[in-house]
Backbone as JSON Lines, residues from 0, in Angstrom:
{"i":0,"aa":"M","n":[-25.49,8.7,-84.0],"ca":[-26.7,9.09,-83.31],"c":[-27.86,8.22,-83.8]}
{"i":1,"aa":"P","n":[-28.72,7.82,-82.89],"ca":[-29.86,6.99,-83.28],"c":[-31.04,7.8,-83.81]}
{"i":2,"aa":"T","n":[-31.93,7.1,-84.45],"ca":[-33.17,7.69,-84.95],"c":[-34.29,7.22,-84.06]}
{"i":3,"aa":"Y","n":[-35.17,8.14,-83.66],"ca":[-36.28,7.82,-82.77],"c":[-37.59,8.11,-83.47]}
{"i":4,"aa":"D","n":[-38.6,7.27,-83.19],"ca":[-39.96,7.53,-83.64],"c":[-40.65,8.25,-82.48]}
{"i":5,"aa":"I","n":[-41.08,9.49,-82.74],"ca":[-41.69,10.32,-81.71],"c":[-43.18,10.43,-82.0]}
{"i":6,"aa":"L","n":[-44.01,10.08,-81.0],"ca":[-45.46,10.13,-81.13],"c":[-45.98,11.39,-80.47]}
{"i":7,"aa":"H","n":[-46.8,12.16,-81.2],"ca":[-47.5,13.31,-80.63],"c":[-48.83,12.77,-80.11]}
{"i":8,"aa":"K","n":[-48.98,12.68,-78.8],"ca":[-50.13,12.01,-78.18],"c":[-51.49,12.57,-78.6]}
{"i":9,"aa":"P","n":[-51.69,13.9,-78.61],"ca":[-53.02,14.41,-78.96],"c":[-53.46,14.1,-80.4]}
{"i":10,"aa":"T","n":[-52.53,14.12,-81.35],"ca":[-52.91,13.91,-82.75],"c":[-52.64,12.49,-83.24]}
{"i":11,"aa":"G","n":[-51.75,11.76,-82.56],"ca":[-51.4,10.41,-82.99],"c":[-50.38,10.39,-84.13]}
{"i":12,"aa":"E","n":[-49.83,11.55,-84.47],"ca":[-48.85,11.66,-85.55],"c":[-47.49,11.16,-85.07]}
{"i":13,"aa":"V","n":[-46.84,10.34,-85.89],"ca":[-45.52,9.82,-85.57],"c":[-44.51,10.43,-86.52]}
{"i":14,"aa":"T","n":[-43.45,11.02,-85.96],"ca":[-42.37,11.58,-86.77],"c":[-41.07,10.91,-86.39]}
{"i":15,"aa":"E","n":[-40.16,10.9,-87.32],"ca":[-38.86,10.29,-87.1],"c":[-37.84,11.4,-86.85]}
{"i":16,"aa":"R","n":[-37.09,11.29,-85.76],"ca":[-36.1,12.31,-85.42],"c":[-34.75,11.66,-85.16]}
{"i":17,"aa":"F","n":[-33.72,12.35,-85.62],"ca":[-32.34,11.91,-85.5],"c":[-31.66,12.8,-84.47]}
{"i":18,"aa":"M","n":[-31.36,12.25,-83.28],"ca":[-30.77,13.07,-82.21],"c":[-30.05,12.19,-81.2]}
{"i":19,"aa":"T","n":[-29.25,12.83,-80.37],"ca":[-28.54,12.11,-79.32],"c":[-29.52,11.76,-78.19]}
{"i":20,"aa":"I","n":[-29.09,10.89,-77.3],"ca":[-29.94,10.51,-76.17],"c":[-30.18,11.72,-75.26]}
{"i":21,"aa":"A","n":[-29.15,12.53,-75.05],"ca":[-29.29,13.73,-74.22],"c":[-30.29,14.7,-74.84]}
{"i":22,"aa":"A","n":[-30.22,14.87,-76.16],"ca":[-31.16,15.77,-76.84],"c":[-32.58,15.21,-76.76]}
{"i":23,"aa":"L","n":[-32.71,13.89,-76.86],"ca":[-34.03,13.27,-76.75],"c":[-34.62,13.51,-75.35]}
{"i":24,"aa":"E","n":[-33.82,13.29,-74.32],"ca":[-34.3,13.5,-72.95],"c":[-34.73,14.95,-72.73]}
{"i":25,"aa":"K","n":[-33.96,15.9,-73.26],"ca":[-34.31,17.32,-73.14],"c":[-35.59,17.62,-73.9]}
{"i":26,"aa":"F","n":[-35.71,17.08,-75.13],"ca":[-36.91,17.29,-75.95],"c":[-38.15,16.76,-75.23]}
{"i":27,"aa":"L","n":[-38.06,15.56,-74.66],"ca":[-39.21,14.97,-73.97],"c":[-39.56,15.73,-72.69]}
{"i":28,"aa":"A","n":[-38.55,16.26,-72.0],"ca":[-38.81,17.05,-70.79],"c":[-39.48,18.37,-71.15]}
{"i":29,"aa":"D","n":[-39.08,18.99,-72.26],"ca":[-39.66,20.27,-72.68],"c":[-41.02,20.1,-73.35]}
{"i":30,"aa":"N","n":[-41.32,18.92,-73.88],"ca":[-42.56,18.67,-74.61],"c":[-43.27,17.45,-74.03]}
{"i":31,"aa":"P","n":[-44.1,17.63,-73.01],"ca":[-44.75,16.49,-72.38],"c":[-45.81,15.8,-73.25]}
{"i":32,"aa":"D","n":[-46.23,16.43,-74.35],"ca":[-47.22,15.82,-75.25],"c":[-46.6,14.79,-76.19]}
{"i":33,"aa":"Y","n":[-45.29,14.62,-76.13],"ca":[-44.59,13.69,-77.02],"c":[-44.04,12.51,-76.22]}
{"i":34,"aa":"E","n":[-43.96,11.37,-76.86],"ca":[-43.32,10.2,-76.24],"c":[-42.67,9.37,-77.35]}
{"i":35,"aa":"V","n":[-41.7,8.55,-76.95],"ca":[-41.01,7.69,-77.89],"c":[-41.89,6.46,-78.12]}
{"i":36,"aa":"T","n":[-42.03,6.09,-79.38],"ca":[-42.79,4.9,-79.73],"c":[-41.96,4.04,-80.68]}
{"i":37,"aa":"F","n":[-42.38,2.83,-80.9],"ca":[-41.65,1.95,-81.79],"c":[-42.58,1.46,-82.88]}
{"i":38,"aa":"R","n":[-42.18,1.65,-84.1],"ca":[-42.93,1.1,-85.22],"c":[-42.53,-0.36,-85.37]}
{"i":39,"aa":"Q","n":[-43.24,-1.07,-86.2],"ca":[-42.93,-2.48,-86.42],"c":[-41.56,-2.6,-87.08]}
{"i":40,"aa":"M","n":[-40.7,-3.4,-86.47],"ca":[-39.36,-3.59,-87.01],"c":[-39.41,-4.71,-88.05]}
{"i":41,"aa":"Q","n":[-38.69,-4.52,-89.13],"ca":[-38.59,-5.54,-90.15],"c":[-37.15,-6.01,-90.21]}
{"i":42,"aa":"V","n":[-36.93,-7.21,-89.68],"ca":[-35.59,-7.76,-89.6],"c":[-35.56,-9.03,-90.44]}
{"i":43,"aa":"G","n":[-34.54,-9.17,-91.25],"ca":[-34.42,-10.37,-92.06],"c":[-32.97,-10.75,-92.25]}
{"i":44,"aa":"D","n":[-32.72,-12.02,-92.3],"ca":[-31.38,-12.54,-92.54],"c":[-31.19,-12.64,-94.05]}
{"i":45,"aa":"P","n":[-30.27,-11.87,-94.64],"ca":[-30.12,-11.89,-96.09],"c":[-29.75,-13.26,-96.65]}
{"i":46,"aa":"V","n":[-29.03,-14.07,-95.88],"ca":[-28.67,-15.41,-96.35],"c":[-29.91,-16.3,-96.38]}
{"i":47,"aa":"A","n":[-30.71,-16.25,-95.31],"ca":[-31.92,-17.06,-95.25],"c":[-32.94,-16.63,-96.3]}
{"i":48,"aa":"L","n":[-32.96,-15.35,-96.62],"ca":[-33.9,-14.85,-97.63],"c":[-33.42,-15.13,-99.05]}
{"i":49,"aa":"G","n":[-32.2,-15.64,-99.18],"ca":[-31.69,-15.97,-100.51],"c":[-31.1,-14.79,-101.25]}
{"i":50,"aa":"I","n":[-30.94,-13.68,-100.58],"ca":[-30.38,-12.49,-101.22],"c":[-28.88,-12.64,-101.39]}
{"i":51,"aa":"K","n":[-28.24,-13.27,-100.42],"ca":[-26.79,-13.43,-100.46],"c":[-26.42,-14.81,-99.94]}
{"i":52,"aa":"Q","n":[-25.59,-15.49,-100.64],"ca":[-25.1,-16.79,-100.18],"c":[-23.71,-16.6,-99.56]}
{"i":53,"aa":"P","n":[-23.36,-17.46,-98.62],"ca":[-22.01,-17.36,-98.06],"c":[-20.98,-17.72,-99.14]}
{"i":54,"aa":"P","n":[-19.76,-17.22,-99.01],"ca":[-18.72,-17.52,-100.0],"c":[-18.5,-19.03,-100.14]}
{"i":55,"aa":"S","n":[-18.17,-19.45,-101.36],"ca":[-18.02,-20.88,-101.64],"c":[-16.88,-21.51,-100.84]}
{"i":56,"aa":"D","n":[-15.78,-20.78,-100.6],"ca":[-14.7,-21.36,-99.82],"c":[-15.1,-21.55,-98.35]}
{"i":57,"aa":"F","n":[-15.98,-20.7,-97.83],"ca":[-16.51,-20.88,-96.48],"c":[-17.37,-22.14,-96.43]}
{"i":58,"aa":"I","n":[-18.17,-22.36,-97.46],"ca":[-19.01,-23.55,-97.52],"c":[-18.14,-24.8,-97.61]}
{"i":59,"aa":"K","n":[-17.11,-24.77,-98.47],"ca":[-16.24,-25.94,-98.68],"c":[-15.42,-26.28,-97.45]}
{"i":60,"aa":"H","n":[-14.79,-25.29,-96.86],"ca":[-13.79,-25.55,-95.83],"c":[-14.31,-25.43,-94.4]}
{"i":61,"aa":"V","n":[-15.5,-24.89,-94.21],"ca":[-16.03,-24.75,-92.86],"c":[-17.33,-25.56,-92.7]}
{"i":62,"aa":"L","n":[-18.33,-25.24,-93.52],"ca":[-19.62,-25.89,-93.36],"c":[-19.61,-27.36,-93.75]}
{"i":63,"aa":"H","n":[-18.96,-27.68,-94.86],"ca":[-18.96,-29.07,-95.33],"c":[-18.31,-30.02,-94.31]}
{"i":64,"aa":"P","n":[-17.14,-29.7,-93.75],"ca":[-16.57,-30.59,-92.72],"c":[-17.46,-30.71,-91.48]}
{"i":65,"aa":"I","n":[-18.13,-29.64,-91.1],"ca":[-19.04,-29.71,-89.95],"c":[-20.19,-30.66,-90.25]}
{"i":66,"aa":"E","n":[-20.78,-30.5,-91.44],"ca":[-21.88,-31.37,-91.83],"c":[-21.44,-32.83,-91.89]}
{"i":67,"aa":"K","n":[-20.26,-33.06,-92.44],"ca":[-19.74,-34.42,-92.57],"c":[-19.55,-35.06,-91.2]}
{"i":68,"aa":"R","n":[-19.02,-34.28,-90.26],"ca":[-18.77,-34.81,-88.93],"c":[-20.07,-35.01,-88.14]}
{"i":69,"aa":"L","n":[-21.0,-34.08,-88.25],"ca":[-22.23,-34.16,-87.47],"c":[-23.26,-35.11,-88.07]}
{"i":70,"aa":"F","n":[-23.38,-35.1,-89.39],"ca":[-24.44,-35.87,-90.03],"c":[-23.93,-37.13,-90.7]}
{"i":71,"aa":"G","n":[-22.65,-37.21,-90.99],"ca":[-22.07,-38.39,-91.59],"c":[-22.34,-38.57,-93.07]}
{"i":72,"aa":"K","n":[-23.16,-37.74,-93.63],"ca":[-23.47,-37.82,-95.05],"c":[-23.9,-36.44,-95.54]}
{"i":73,"aa":"P","n":[-23.83,-36.19,-96.83],"ca":[-24.28,-34.9,-97.34],"c":[-25.79,-34.74,-97.09]}
{"i":74,"aa":"R","n":[-26.19,-33.55,-96.83],"ca":[-27.61,-33.28,-96.62],"c":[-28.03,-32.16,-97.56]}
{"i":75,"aa":"E","n":[-29.32,-31.99,-97.7],"ca":[-29.83,-30.93,-98.57],"c":[-29.51,-29.57,-97.94]}
{"i":76,"aa":"S","n":[-29.0,-28.69,-98.74],"ca":[-28.69,-27.34,-98.29],"c":[-29.93,-26.47,-98.44]}
{"i":77,"aa":"R","n":[-29.97,-25.36,-97.74],"ca":[-31.1,-24.45,-97.92],"c":[-31.04,-23.74,-99.27]}
{"i":78,"aa":"Y","n":[-29.95,-23.95,-100.03],"ca":[-29.84,-23.37,-101.36],"c":[-30.24,-24.37,-102.43]}
{"i":79,"aa":"R","n":[-30.9,-25.45,-102.01],"ca":[-31.44,-26.48,-102.89],"c":[-30.37,-27.23,-103.68]}
{"i":80,"aa":"T","n":[-29.17,-27.29,-103.14],"ca":[-28.12,-28.1,-103.76],"c":[-27.54,-28.99,-102.69]}
{"i":81,"aa":"P","n":[-27.3,-30.25,-103.0],"ca":[-26.69,-31.14,-102.0],"c":[-25.32,-30.61,-101.59]}
{"i":82,"aa":"S","n":[-24.99,-30.73,-100.33],"ca":[-23.72,-30.18,-99.85],"c":[-22.52,-30.89,-100.47]}
{"i":83,"aa":"S","n":[-22.71,-32.09,-101.03],"ca":[-21.59,-32.82,-101.67],"c":[-21.14,-32.14,-102.96]}
{"i":84,"aa":"E","n":[-21.97,-31.26,-103.51],"ca":[-21.62,-30.57,-104.76],"c":[-20.63,-29.43,-104.55]}
{"i":85,"aa":"Y","n":[-20.36,-29.08,-103.3],"ca":[-19.48,-27.95,-103.03],"c":[-18.09,-28.37,-103.36]}
């Protein structure tokens, strides 16, 4: 079941509710002062953020051959190590 941010129009208060789509539709029909709203989403790629690196065998056997074929030479990795060091 998804989580919805529900806005109470008269007060501007936003609450988070966990319910099915059918329950949400019933809730909104019974309570016209409420509507679904979206808060700012925070999305991040853990690899790009440096939190997690791909496995070394994936780098060696998948990424390195692709780089070699496309670029013809090792290039700087986003992990600050030349791809030839893999």
